[in-house]
N, C-alpha and C positions, 0 to 999 in steps of 0.2 A: 874425825881423823883427816889430817891434811894430806893432799896428794904430794906436796913437797918436792924433794929432789928426785933425781932419777932412781937412786937406790930406794928411797921411800916408796916411789911408785911401783917398783918391782916387788917390794915386800907387800904392799897393799894388794897388788894383783894376785900374788900367791895366796894371801889370806882370803880374798874374795872367791877365788877359784875353789879353795878348800871348803869354804862355807857353802857355796852353791851346790857342790857335790853332796855334802852332808845333809843340807836341807832337803834336797831332792830324794835322797835315799830314805831318810826317816819319813818324809811325806808319803812315799810309796808304801812303806810298812804300816802306816796308820790308816791309809785310805782303803786298803783291801788286804785280805788275807793272802799269804804267799802262794804262788803256784809252784809246781815241781821244778820248773826252770830256774826260778829265783832261788829256791832252796838249794839246788845243785850249785849255783854260783856262790852262794854263801858258804857252802861246805868246801869250796876250793881253798887250798891253803893260803893263797896270797890276798884274797879280797879283804877280809876283816883285819888281817895282819897289817894291811896298809892304811887302816883308818887313821886319819891325820890328827885326831884329838887324843891327847895322852893323859887326861885327868883320870882320877880313879873311877868315876862313874862310867866314863867312856870305855876304859879298858875292861871293866867288869861286864858292861853291856855287850861289848863285842864278843867276849868269851861266851856269854850266855846265848847270844844269837847263834853262834857257830854250833854250840852244843844242842841248842833247841832245833836247829835245822834238820836234825835226824828224825824229828817227830812226823807222824802221819799228817798229810795235808788236811784231812777232815778234822783232826784234833785241833790243829791250829785255826781252822776256820771257825770251829765252835768257840774257841777262846776269843777270837776277834769279835765274833757276834755278841757274846756275852758282855764284853767290855764296851763296845761302841755302837751296836745296832739294836739289840733286843731280839725278841719281844721282852716285855717286862722292864723294870727299872735298869738303866744302864749302869754298869759298874764303874765306868770311867767316861762320862759324857764328853764327847770330843768337840762340843760347840761352845764358842765363847759366850754367847748370850745366856746359856744355862748357868755358867759359872758367875756371870757378872750381873745378871738381872735379879731383882728382888724376889720375883716369883719363879725363877729358874725355868723360864720358858724359852722356846725356840722363836726365831724371827723377831727378836727384840731390838732395841736401839743399836746395840753393838753390831748386829748383823748388817744393818744398813750402812753403818759407818765403814765397816770392812768392805762392803760392796762398792762404796764410793771410792775408797782407796784403790781397789782393783781397777775401777773404771778409769781413774786418772792415769793409769799406765796401760790402758788398752786391754785389760784382762776382764773376763767374765767367768763366774763360777759355772761349772759344766752342767749343773742341773738347776739353773736359775729359777727361783720361785717355787721349786719343788723340794729341794733340799737346801738347808742353810748354807750361806756363803762362808760362815765363820768356823767351819771344821778345822781342827788344828792342822790336818794334813794339807788343806788348801792354803792356810796361812803360811805354812812353811814353803809350799810351792811358790807362793807370791814373793816371799823373801829371797828365794833362789833366783827368781826373775829379776829382782832389784839388784842382786849381785851381778848378774849378767849385764844388765844395763850399765852399771858402774864400770864393769870391765870393758864394755864397748866404748865408753867414753875415754877410758885410759888408752885403749888401742888407737882411737882416732885423735888423741891429743886434745880432746874437748873437755877441759877442766870443769866448765859449767855443767855439762851433762853428768860427769862423774860426781860432782858435789851434790847435784840434785838427787841422784839415785841413792847416794849415801845418806843424805838427809831424810829422804823418804823411808829408807830402811830403819834408821834410828827412830824416827817418829812412829813407825808401825810397831816396832818392837816395844817401845815405851808406852804407847797408848793402847796397844792390843796384846800381842802375843806374850810378852813377859808378865802381864798382869794376871794371866790365868793359865798359861801353858805349863809352868812348873807344877801347879796343883793337879792339873789333868794327868800329867806324867807320873806324879806320885801315886794317884789312884791306879794307874796302869800297873805300876810296880807292886802295889799292895794287893791287887785283886787278880792279876794274871795267874792262870793255873799252869802255864807252860814256861819253861826256860826262855823260849823264843820271845814271848811278849814281855816277860820281865826284862829281857835284854833290850827290847824296843824302848821300854820306859826309861831305862838307864841311859841308853844312847841319846834319847831326846833330852834328858835332863842335862847331860854333859854338853850337848850341842847348844842349848839355850844359855847355859852359863858361859860358854865360850863366846857366843854372839854378844852377850851383855858386856863381857870384858873387852872385846875387840871394838865394838861399834858404839857402845853406850858409855862405858866407864862407870865411875862411882855415881 
């Protein structure tokens, strides 16, 4: 995506701002089960009505998330645990290495490639060497960071910085998140027992499809 004319830069900034917000929100929903404050925010009429992505998966996901936000906190915590944490086999393993390694193990090659990508932009996974760096929620958080870096470049008139952050995001999407994220989110949709997490799966699906269209193309 070229930074181009002033109008193109304005459009790019809007898209990056929307993407950053969407990445951050879905990341939060994947990394931890919702607390009462987050559920109250989701139930407010304006929050999900303002979700910027309008594809069918995103619309359905937003509706399910709002409906599911009426559930008990402990019910949602149990669904999150069964999908992503265990004990026992995870219904939707959230780690890239599990999806992409032959033996479906943690801390495989993909994990260390992701760690290196984070490090190149001054990022470190919060539980380094204790929990894998390649959790889908962490990858989405990193993509949000790259959006912000590109926006900072636009604000500063630094085309090189903007182009570098865009290229890094394109590479990370094509070499990592898009290779396994859609399958992980399909498992979330298939195995979630609550409307809330079915909504998370759909929101994430719509988000990655949008990121592919905007930043990667065909």
